[in-house]
C-alpha positions as CSV (number, residue, x, y, z in Angstrom):
1,M,-9.7,4.1,-10.2
2,I,-5.9,4.0,-9.7
3,V,-3.9,1.2,-8.2
4,E,-0.7,2.1,-6.3
5,Y,1.9,-0.5,-5.8
6,I,4.7,0.0,-3.3
7,R,7.5,-2.6,-3.3
8,Y,9.7,-2.9,-0.2
9,V,13.0,-4.6,0.1
10,L,13.8,-4.6,3.8
11,R,17.5,-4.1,4.7
12,N,17.3,-2.4,8.1
13,H,14.1,-3.8,9.6
14,G,12.6,-7.2,10.2
15,P,9.5,-8.3,8.4
16,D,7.4,-8.3,11.5
17,M,8.3,-4.6,12.1
18,L,6.8,-3.7,8.7
19,V,3.7,-5.7,9.3
20,A,3.2,-4.0,12.7
21,A,3.7,-0.6,11.2
22,Y,1.1,-1.3,8.5
23,T,-1.3,-2.7,11.0
24,E,-1.3,0.8,12.6
25,A,-1.1,2.6,9.2
26,A,-4.1,0.6,7.9
27,R,-6.4,2.3,10.3
28,H,-5.7,5.6,8.5
29,L,-6.1,4.1,5.1
30,A,-9.4,2.6,6.1
31,A,-10.6,5.9,7.4
32,A,-9.7,7.8,4.2
33,P,-12.6,8.3,1.8
34,E,-10.1,8.3,-1.1
35,C,-9.0,4.7,-0.4
36,V,-11.1,1.9,-1.9
37,D,-9.1,-1.0,-0.5
38,Y,-5.5,-2.2,0.3
39,E,-3.5,-5.3,1.0
40,L,0.1,-5.9,2.1
41,T,1.6,-9.1,0.7
42,Q,4.9,-10.8,1.7
43,C,7.1,-12.7,-0.7
44,V,7.3,-16.4,0.3
45,D,10.7,-16.8,-1.4
46,E,12.3,-13.7,0.1
47,K,10.7,-12.8,3.4
48,A,12.2,-9.3,3.4
49,S,10.2,-8.4,0.2
50,F,6.7,-7.0,0.4
51,V,4.2,-5.4,-2.0
52,L,1.6,-3.0,-0.8
53,R,-1.4,-2.6,-3.1
54,I,-3.7,0.4,-2.6
55,R,-6.7,1.2,-4.8
56,W,-7.6,4.9,-4.8
57,T,-10.7,6.5,-6.3
58,S,-8.3,8.5,-8.5
59,A,-4.7,9.7,-8.7
60,D,-5.8,13.2,-7.6
61,A,-7.7,11.7,-4.7
62,H,-4.5,10.0,-3.6
63,L,-1.9,12.7,-4.4
64,K,-3.9,15.7,-3.5
65,A,-6.9,14.9,-1.2
66,F,-5.4,12.1,0.9
67,R,-1.9,13.7,1.2
68,S,-3.5,17.0,2.3
69,G,-6.1,15.4,4.5
70,P,-6.2,14.4,8.2
71,N,-5.3,10.7,7.6
72,F,-2.0,11.2,5.9
73,P,0.1,12.6,8.8
74,P,-0.6,9.6,11.1
75,F,-0.3,7.2,8.2
76,L,3.1,8.6,7.3
77,T,4.2,8.6,10.9
78,A,3.5,4.9,11.2
79,I,5.5,3.9,8.1
80,R,8.2,6.6,8.0
81,P,11.0,4.4,9.2
82,F,10.4,2.1,6.1
83,V,10.4,4.9,3.4
84,P,14.1,4.4,2.7
85,E,13.5,0.7,2.0
86,I,10.9,1.4,-0.8
87,A,12.3,-0.1,-4.0
88,E,9.5,1.1,-6.2
89,M,6.3,3.2,-5.8
90,R,4.1,3.6,-8.9
91,H,0.5,4.3,-9.9
92,Y,-1.3,2.1,-12.5
93,E,-4.5,2.3,-14.4
94,L,-6.7,-0.7,-14.7
95,T,-7.1,-2.3,-18.2
96,A,-9.9,-4.3,-19.7
97,V,-8.0,-7.6,-19.0
98,T,-9.6,-9.1,-15.9
99,G,-11.2,-12.3,-14.9
100,T,-11.7,-15.0,-12.3
101,G,-9.9,-18.4,-12.3
102,S,-11.7,-21.7,-11.9
103,A,-10.5,-22.0,-8.3
104,A,-12.7,-19.0,-7.3
105,S,-16.0,-21.0,-7.7
């Protein structure tokens, strides 16, 4: 499994515009067999900062299958205006360090 993180720092759009765009784009992520899950988070301290986390079945599944499949074009159309505001986009592998805090029970 691969985790993709995309960090946005909005300069040209309002936060509600990004959330609306990803509300539409999320339909295409949900339909993609390569996508395990996703979440968009907004910084409480800087409302113009967001992090999108997407778990993919593999890097190839994301970079090759999803990007050449039927869900990518409408996904990209929904978020295209925000691409210039991406501050970072990277793929990460999971490590053995994982756990649950006591608040989860």
